[in-house]
Steps between C-alpha positions, in 0.01 A plus 500: 500500500816323381834521657635673195513862618754767427543563874317465830450879534132560587469780236656270232268219594192733502602631150533139383133463586387834349771553247251543232218757493221255448518306830462811716229633273302173540532527880395874463189408305403237754556729801353827372274374226363195667573291189502131565444321158730458204281706268465783752884519523538488130306827481789684671534864380859417407382239253667174615487224242335167598819293473695735721206512751485121518879481545504762779206344677679169488809656653302684775333175592835313513662754728196516727369843427165365373277205537265363242170309539219403276213749462191322617282721265683390185689178429760656276581803726743512783506753791844643589555614865777696658702333769631670806820549314324705236270694750825609678585702190228763567744734682749451217239577242406811704868617497543430126182692426626799719835487325344488151269795588791705621753439227316382181240661269190314625137576429266627762248224455755215518693651791197585732519155661875542561435839657233370733719208595791731579275739698339202683842369600559185706157504669328476164739249369436269796130535460529426129721195565235368753232545247707307236555224756130456542448511121777277391596283801158467664615666820231597740399866507238742390533848351286782615421758238674492160806291459836655420471378135149650472634829633792508250260404209259775598783758502604375150147530370461839652807631315376338173164663542645842569731466195206401280307809619801721440527365140126563443537862630798550272296375200725207430 
């Protein structure tokens, strides 16, 4: 980061990092969606353009939220990884999701992960962060049973399946 900040207030400095919606959504997609490649991140539900994605990835790399390495399976691909700085955002993401569920018109399928993160609380967040450290930082550790991400994804898929059945029953 440069020394050109509006103030040294921690909230201000944090907003300077996440002052646009895309940076936090990229981190969200990496944390909750397991996305690690440019093309995967480009398929964000919110529809980020390739030039904005490239710019935000560059910024996130520069400030130390992400690292980038060549993908050994493909010469032209890169693998992006979260740093500890980004992994530490899991509790903040959980709180943002809880706040959004409480005060905004969210859909059930897109808020089920937030609901489970809120219900799981700090114990779940710590487990998830440990799993992300293994995945992104190469930290030692093993997960018994389904990972937090797998549990969240299964809940999302269950809601989608139930809604599809309801549509069929309703004749739509």
